[in-house]
C-alpha positions in Angstrom: -26.6 92.2 -46.0 -23.6 90.4 -44.6 -22.3 87.1 -45.7 -23.5 85.6 -42.4 -27.0 87.0 -42.9 -27.2 85.3 -46.3 -26.9 82.0 -44.5 -30.0 82.6 -42.4 -32.6 80.6 -44.3 -36.2 80.0 -43.2 -36.9 76.5 -41.9 -40.3 75.0 -41.4 -40.8 74.1 -37.7 -43.2 71.5 -36.3 -45.9 74.0 -35.7 -46.0 75.1 -39.3 -44.4 78.4 -38.7 -41.4 79.6 -40.8 -38.7 81.0 -38.6 -35.0 81.6 -39.1 -32.7 78.7 -38.3 -30.9 81.0 -35.8 -34.0 81.0 -33.6 -33.9 78.8 -30.5 -36.8 76.5 -29.8 -37.0 78.4 -26.5 -37.3 81.7 -28.4 -33.9 83.4 -28.1 -32.7 85.4 -31.1 -29.2 85.4 -32.4 -28.4 88.6 -34.1 -26.3 88.6 -37.3 -22.7 89.6 -36.8 -22.6 92.7 -38.9 -20.1 95.4 -39.1 -20.9 98.2 -36.7 -22.0 101.2 -38.9 -19.9 103.5 -36.7 -16.7 101.8 -37.6 -15.3 103.9 -40.4 -12.0 105.7 -40.9 -11.3 109.2 -42.0 -13.4 112.3 -41.8 -16.1 111.3 -44.2 -19.7 111.5 -43.2 -20.8 108.6 -41.1 -23.0 106.1 -43.0 -26.6 106.0 -41.8 -27.6 103.4 -39.3 -30.1 101.0 -40.9 -30.7 98.9 -37.8 -29.0 98.2 -34.4 -26.0 96.0 -34.9 -22.8 95.0 -33.3 -19.3 94.9 -34.6 -17.8 91.6 -36.1 -16.3 90.7 -32.7 -19.6 91.1 -30.8 -22.7 89.0 -30.6 -25.9 89.6 -28.7 -28.2 87.0 -27.2 -26.1 84.2 -28.6 -26.0 80.7 -27.0 -23.3 78.6 -28.6 -23.2 75.9 -25.9 -23.5 72.5 -27.6 -25.8 69.9 -26.2 -23.9 67.2 -24.3 -24.5 63.5 -24.9 -26.6 63.4 -21.7 -28.6 66.4 -22.7 -29.2 65.0 -26.1 -30.6 61.8 -24.6 -32.7 63.7 -22.1 -34.2 65.9 -24.8 -34.9 63.0 -27.1 -36.1 60.7 -24.4 -34.0 57.6 -25.0 -30.6 56.4 -26.0 -29.8 55.8 -29.7 -31.6 52.7 -31.1 -29.5 49.9 -32.5 -29.6 48.9 -36.2 -32.4 46.7 -37.4 -33.0 44.2 -40.2 -29.4 43.1 -40.4 -28.1 46.7 -40.7 -30.4 47.6 -43.7 -32.3 50.0 -41.5 -30.1 52.3 -39.4 -32.6 54.0 -37.1 -30.1 56.4 -35.4 -27.6 57.3 -38.0 -28.1 61.0 -37.7 -28.2 60.9 -33.9 -24.9 59.1 -34.0 -23.5 61.7 -36.3 -24.6 64.5 -34.0 -22.9 62.8 -31.0 -19.7 62.1 -33.0 -19.3 65.6 -34.3 -20.2 67.1 -30.9 -17.4 65.0 -29.3 -14.9 66.1 -31.9 -15.8 69.8 -31.3 -15.7 69.5 -27.5 -12.3 67.9 -27.6 -10.9 70.4 -30.1 -12.1 73.4 -28.1 -10.1 72.2 -25.0 -6.9 72.9 -26.9 -4.9 76.0 -26.7 -6.0 78.8 -29.0 -2.4 78.8 -30.3 -3.0 75.3 -31.7 -6.3 76.2 -33.4 -6.9 74.3 -36.7 -9.5 76.7 -38.0 -10.3 74.7 -41.2 -10.8 71.4 -39.3 -12.9 72.9 -36.5 -15.0 74.8 -39.0 -15.6 71.6 -40.9 -16.6 69.8 -37.7 -19.1 72.5 -37.0 -20.5 72.5 -40.5 -20.9 68.7 -40.3 -22.7 69.1 -37.0 -25.1 71.7 -38.6 -25.9 69.2 -41.3 -26.3 66.3 -38.9 -28.8 68.4 -36.8 -30.7 69.4 -39.9 -30.8 65.8 -41.2 -32.0 64.6 -37.8 -34.8 67.1 -37.8 -35.9 66.0 -41.3 -35.6 62.3 -40.4 -38.0 62.8 -37.5 -40.3 65.5 -39.0 -43.3 63.8 -37.4 -41.9 64.0 -33.9 -42.1 67.6 -32.5 -39.6 67.0 -29.8 -36.9 65.5 -32.1 -37.4 68.2 -34.7 -36.8 70.8 -32.0 -33.7 68.9 -30.9 -32.2 68.7 -34.4 -32.9 72.4 -35.0 -31.3 73.3 -31.7 -28.2 71.3 -32.4 -27.9 73.0 -35.8 -28.5 76.4 -34.5 -26.0 76.1 -31.6 -23.4 74.8 -34.0 -24.1 77.7 -36.4 -23.6 80.1 -33.5 -20.4 78.5 -32.5 -19.2 78.8 -36.1 -20.0 82.5 -36.0 -18.1 82.9 -32.8 -15.1 81.0 -34.2 -15.1 83.4 -37.1 -15.2 86.4 -34.7 -12.3 84.9 -32.8 -10.1 84.6 -35.8 -11.1 88.0 -37.2 -10.1 89.8 -34.0 -7.1 91.9 -34.9 -5.6 91.2 -31.5 -5.8 87.4 -31.9 -2.0 87.0 -31.4 -2.1 88.9 -28.1 -4.2 86.2 -26.4 -3.6 83.0 -28.3 -0.9 81.7 -26.0 -2.9 82.2 -22.8 -6.4 80.8 -23.3 -8.1 77.8 -24.9 -10.3 77.8 -28.0 -13.4 77.5 -25.8 -12.3 80.4 -23.6 -11.7 82.5 -26.8 -15.3 81.8 -27.9 -16.5 82.5 -24.4 -15.0 85.9 -24.8 -16.9 86.6 -28.0 -20.1 85.2 -26.5 -19.6 88.0 -23.8 -18.7 90.6 -26.4 -15.1 91.0 -25.3 -12.4 92.5 -27.6 -9.0 90.8 -27.2 -7.4 94.3 -27.1 -9.0 94.7 -23.7 -7.6 91.4 -22.3 -4.5 90.8 -20.3 -4.7 87.0 -19.7 -1.0 86.6 -19.6 -0.6 88.7 -16.5 -4.1 88.5 -14.9 -4.6 84.9 -14.1 -4.3 82.7 -11.0 -0.9 81.4 -11.8 0.4 85.0 -11.5 -1.5 85.6 -8.2 0.2 85.6 -4.8 -2.9 86.1 -2.7 -6.7 85.7 -3.3 -9.7 86.8 -1.2 -12.9 85.4 -2.9 -15.0 86.9 -0.2 -13.7 90.4 -0.6 -17.1 92.0 -1.0 -20.3 92.5 -2.9 -22.1 95.4 -4.5 -25.8 95.8 -5.2 -25.6 93.3 -8.1 -22.3 91.5 -8.0 -19.9 89.7 -5.7 -16.2 90.3 -6.2 -12.8 88.8 -5.4 -9.6 90.7 -4.4 -6.5 89.3 -6.1 -2.9 90.4 -5.3 -0.5 89.5 -8.1 3.2 88.7 -7.8 4.2 91.9 -9.4 2.4 93.9 -6.7 -0.6 94.7 -8.8 -3.9 94.4 -6.9 -7.2 93.9 -8.7 -10.8 93.4 -7.9 -12.3 90.6 -10.1 -15.9 90.4 -11.2 -17.0 87.6 -13.5 -18.5 88.7 -16.8 -22.1 87.6 -16.9 -23.9 86.5 -20.1 -27.2 87.9 -18.6 -28.4 89.5 -15.5 -31.0 87.4 -13.7 -31.9 90.2 -11.3 -31.1 93.5 -13.0 -31.2 96.7 -10.9 -34.0 99.1 -11.6 -31.6 101.8 -12.6 -30.0 99.6 -15.3 -33.4 98.7 -16.7 -34.5 102.4 -16.6 -31.6 103.5 -18.8 -32.1 100.7 -21.3 -29.4 98.2 -20.4 -30.5 94.8 -21.8 -30.5 92.2 -19.1 -29.9 89.5 -21.7 -26.7 91.1 -22.9 -25.5 93.6 -20.3 -21.8 93.6 -21.2 -20.9 95.3 -17.9 -17.2 94.9 -18.5 -17.4 96.8 -21.8 -19.2 99.6 -20.0 -16.3 99.9 -17.6 -13.8 99.9 -20.5 -15.9 102.5 -22.4 -16.0 104.7 -19.2 -12.2 104.6 -19.2 -12.2 105.9 -22.7 -14.3 108.9 -21.6 -11.8 109.6 -18.8 -9.0 109.5 -21.3 -10.9 111.9 -23.6 -11.2 114.4 -20.7 -7.7 114.0 -19.5 -8.7 113.1 -16.0 -7.3 110.3 -13.7 -10.3 109.5 -11.7 -11.0 106.0 -12.9 -9.4 102.6 -12.1 -7.4 100.7 -14.7 -9.5 97.9 -16.1 -8.9 94.9 -18.3 -10.2 91.4 -18.6 -8.5 88.4 -16.9 -9.1 84.9 -15.7 -9.9 83.6 -12.2 -11.1 80.3 -10.9 -14.6 80.2 -9.4 -14.1 78.5 -5.9 -17.6 77.0 -6.1 -17.3 75.5 -9.6 -13.5 75.1 -9.8 -13.8 76.5 -13.4 -11.8 79.4 -14.8 -14.1 82.4 -15.4 -13.5 85.4 -17.6 -14.1 88.7 -15.9 -13.2 92.3 -15.4 -10.1 93.0 -13.4 -10.5 96.5 -11.9 -7.6 98.2 -10.2 -8.1 98.4 -6.4 -9.0 102.0 -5.6 -6.9 103.6 -2.8 -8.6 105.1 0.2 -12.2 104.6 1.2 -15.6 105.7 0.2 -17.1 108.7 2.0 -20.0 106.6 3.3 -19.2 104.0 5.9 -21.3 101.5 7.9 -21.3 102.6 11.6 -23.2 101.5 14.7 -25.3 104.1 16.4 -27.0 103.9 19.8 -30.8 104.1 19.8 -33.5 103.9 22.4 -36.5 101.6 21.5 -39.8 103.5 21.6 -41.1 101.5 24.4 -39.2 99.2 26.7 -42.0 96.6 26.6 -41.9 96.3 22.9 -38.2 95.3 22.6 -39.0 91.7 23.4 -41.6 91.6 20.7 -39.3 93.3 18.3 -36.3 91.1 18.9 -37.8 87.8 19.9 -36.0 85.4 22.2 -32.2 85.5 22.5 -31.7 82.6 20.0 -33.1 84.9 17.2 -30.3 87.4 17.4 -28.7 86.0 14.3 -32.0 86.6 12.4 -32.1 90.0 14.0 -28.8 90.9 12.4 -30.4 90.4 9.0 -32.9 93.1 9.6 -32.5 96.4 7.7 -31.0 98.3 9.3 -29.4 95.6 11.5 -29.8 95.8 15.3 -27.5 94.5 18.0 -26.7 94.8 21.6 -23.6 97.0 22.3 -20.7 94.5 22.7 -19.5 96.5 25.7 -22.9 97.2 27.3 -25.7 94.7 27.0 -28.2 97.4 28.2 -27.6 99.5 25.2 -29.0 98.8 21.7 -27.5 99.8 18.5 -28.5 99.9 14.9 -26.3 100.0 11.8 -26.5 103.1 9.6 -24.7 104.5 6.6 -23.0 107.8 7.4 -20.7 110.1 5.5 -17.4 110.4 7.3 -14.4 112.6 6.6 -11.9 110.6 4.5 -9.1 112.6 6.0 -9.7 111.2 9.5 -8.7 113.4 12.4 -6.2 115.5 10.4 -7.9 118.3 8.4 -6.8 118.5 4.8 -4.5 121.2 3.7 -5.7 124.1 1.4 -4.0 122.4 -1.5 -5.7 119.0 -0.7 -9.1 120.7 -0.4 -8.7 122.3 -3.8 -7.5 119.0 -5.3 -10.5 117.1 -3.9 -13.0 119.6 -5.5 -11.1 119.5 -8.8 -11.1 115.7 -9.0 -14.7 115.3 -7.9 -15.6 117.7 -10.7 -13.7 115.7 -13.2 -15.6 112.6 -12.2 -18.9 114.4 -12.6 -18.1 115.3 -16.2 -17.1 111.7 -16.9 -20.5 110.6 -15.4 -22.7 112.9 -17.5 -20.9 111.9 -20.7 -21.2 108.2 -19.9 -24.8 108.5 -18.6 -23.7 107.0 -15.2 -26.7 106.5 -12.9 -25.1 104.8 -9.9 -22.6 107.3 -8.5 -23.7 107.0 -4.9 -21.2 107.8 -2.2 -20.1 104.2 -1.9 -19.2 104.0 -5.6 -16.1 106.2 -5.4 -13.1 106.2 -3.1 -11.0 109.1 -1.7 -7.5 109.0 -0.4 -5.9 112.0 1.1 -2.2 112.0 2.1 -0.9 115.4 3.0 -1.4 117.6 -0.1 -1.9 114.6 -2.4 -5.5 113.5 -3.2 -6.8 110.6 -5.2 -10.5 110.2 -6.2 -11.4 107.0 -8.0 -14.9 106.2 -9.4 -15.5 102.5 -9.1 -18.2 100.0 -10.3 -19.0 101.7 -13.6 -21.5 99.1 -14.9 -24.6 101.3 -14.9 -23.7 103.6 -17.8 -24.2 104.0 -21.5 -27.8 102.9 -21.5 -29.5 103.3 -24.9 -32.4 105.2 -23.3 -30.1 107.7 -21.5 -30.1 110.2 -24.3 -30.1 113.2 -22.0 -27.1 114.3 -19.9 -29.2 116.7 -17.9 -31.8 114.4 -16.4 -33.3 115.3 -13.0 -34.3 113.1 -10.2 -37.9 113.7 -11.2 -37.2 112.4 -14.7 -35.2 109.4 -13.6 -35.5 108.8 -9.9 -33.0 105.9 -10.1 -30.2 108.4 -11.0 -28.1 108.9 -7.9 -25.7 111.4 -9.3 -26.7 114.9 -8.3 -29.5 116.0 -10.8 -28.6 118.0 -13.8 -25.3 119.0 -15.4 -22.3 120.1 -13.3 -22.5 123.8 -12.3 -18.7 124.3 -12.6 -16.1 122.9 -14.9 -12.3 122.7 -14.3 -10.3 124.6 -16.9 -8.2 121.6 -17.9 -11.4 119.5 -18.5 -13.0 122.4 -20.4 -10.0 122.7 -22.7 -9.9 119.0 -23.4 -13.7 118.7 -24.0 -14.1 121.7 -26.3 -11.2 120.7 -28.6 -12.6 117.2 -29.2 -15.2 115.9 -31.7 -17.3 112.9 -31.1 -16.5 111.1 -34.4 -12.8 111.7 -34.4 -11.9 111.5 -30.7 -14.5 109.5 -28.7 -16.1 107.2 -31.2 -12.9 105.2 -31.8 -12.7 104.4 -28.1 -16.3 103.2 -28.0 -16.4 101.2 -31.3 -16.8 97.5 -30.7 -17.9 98.0 -27.1 -21.4 99.4 -27.4 -24.4 98.9 -29.7 -25.3 101.5 -32.3 -28.2 102.7 -30.1 -25.9 103.1 -27.1 -23.4 105.0 -29.3 -26.2 107.2 -30.7 -27.3 108.1 -27.1 -23.7 108.9 -26.2 -23.4 111.2 -29.1 -26.5 113.1 -28.0 -25.1 113.4 -24.5 -21.8 114.6 -25.9 -23.4 117.4 -27.8 -25.5 118.5 -24.8 -22.4 118.4 -22.6 -20.3 120.5 -24.9 -23.1 123.1 -25.3 -23.4 123.3 -21.5 -19.7 123.7 -21.1 -19.7 126.6 -23.6 -22.4 128.3 -21.6 -20.5 127.9 -18.4 -17.4 129.5 -20.0 -19.4 132.4 -21.3 -20.9 133.0 -17.9 -17.6 132.8 -16.0 -18.0 129.3 -14.4 -14.8 127.8 -15.6 -12.5 127.2 -12.7 -8.8 127.6 -13.3 -7.8 127.5 -9.6 -10.2 125.8 -7.1 -8.5 127.7 -4.2 -9.1 131.2 -5.5 -12.1 131.1 -7.9 -15.1 133.3 -7.0 -18.6 133.3 -8.4 -19.1 136.0 -11.1 -22.1 137.5 -9.2 -22.0 140.1 -6.5 -21.8 137.4 -3.8 -18.3 136.4 -4.9 -18.6 132.9 -3.4 -15.8 130.5 -3.3 -16.2 127.2 -5.3 -17.0 125.3 -2.1 -19.6 127.8 -0.9 -21.1 128.2 -4.3 -21.6 124.4 -4.6 -22.9 124.2 -1.0 -25.5 126.9 -1.7 -26.7 125.1 -4.9 -27.0 121.8 -3.1 -29.1 123.4 -0.3 -31.4 124.9 -2.9 -32.0 121.7 -4.7 -32.1 119.4 -1.6 -35.9 118.9 -1.6 -36.6 119.8 -5.2 -36.8 116.7 -7.5 -37.3 119.0 -10.5 -34.1 120.8 -9.9 -31.9 121.1 -13.0 -28.8 122.0 -11.1 -27.3 120.9 -7.7 -24.0 121.1 -6.0 -22.3 118.2 -7.6 -20.6 115.4 -5.7 -18.8 117.9 -3.5 -22.1 119.7 -2.6 -23.9 116.4 -1.9 -21.2 114.6 0.0 -18.6 117.1 1.4 -20.1 120.5 1.8 -21.4 119.8 5.3 -18.2 117.9 6.3 -16.2 121.0 5.4 -18.6 123.2 7.4 -18.4 120.9 10.4 -14.6 120.7 10.2 -14.5 124.6 9.9 -12.4 124.3 6.8 
């Protein structure tokens, strides 16, 4: 049991139930800040996992926001009473103490982290804990006031725990000159390690151009920020919780109350490093002002991927089933704005009012009108394959054709997998799930049918504990790490079988299947994709190339 756990003492609440002090009156649990069992050094056997926990710099479902003066008054129902009987009876002494200590803490947290007086702030928080507890005891007959006092004490205790995780972070010095004490605690509330932050370079002061309406994915809106040094990043604020989680995230076991999406992107990069592939964007945490609230937010800064996604929105002509129904379908002309919100959107052709169009998503060749060279074709297949192996190791479930970009310039190709939030779910213990087993998975079902020789060599010489675990430690829960270890073992076993059967590709231009058909890599993947197209139980398909590019290659006669 940790030192922090020793402090969790049962308290009698107004309904007669004994609950930990760390419980909120509204039912949220604050988990103890315990050392992640996977954080050990050396080659000794890993200690057994007694229960899910996080590392000292992480906290889950924690709410350290202190009640403001106004919130205190609203919760209690009135302002502090004045003294009575010539000062002999001080009705609101503990209320005043809570307000006084809260003000001290709020003011202190506005200061730079470099100016942190840890002893003084800790003392303020301890005093607030006592004031909250004393207030609850003073009003033990008033259910509402008891709840307020307990909440004040619990939030102060959370903030004290976050403060400890701030000062315990080994990379404290890296960030102390760039953020406030409150922002540092906000980082810990969001489970962010300081080693993954670059607040000195990634902030609005260093920006030269900002587009806050750059775009939005299925779950998040993003901003595009160009920095003075030429670096271009896509910013996504780090959420404490997901109000409307995607079905795929829920299916693989990502907790909507502590999604830690930024950490999942950082961990995905660690997998890319393990395999020696360069198919993922650079990622780190930075600061950006929310234009709606005018407050600096902490979020993930993802390098802007070059090129474009294979799937683009295009307008396609269509003929309504019956001419007489178009008026009913569209409504009067003033409703055209509402019409554009239909899925798919419909419009009149800007150049011909007699022609109707609907917007569809269509896979288009990223090379435009210039067919890619033989070298570029091979590089595209190789890099798509590298991204597939990253995805099965991370348990990625959202690699649809708009979640990676492709740039082709002459012989040079760059594939970049973006938006890597939906990975490392605690329920995603299998790397070889099919669409039937998990219909939300949009990556081709099953494990990749081919493996690049360089990826194979890197994967097979690595061990989970020595080579991958250090990159994940402090980012994921024990359950998520345990699931990743299971996937890692399955992926290595599958790679070994591919090598034995002759499906390791040393040269994507000349490789041939080991059977009598002697298919090229592109033809082999295309054939597998065609066979699995309508089979949700398929355990193997044609990978990203088979799914998104096989037909494009055929149409372009490559």
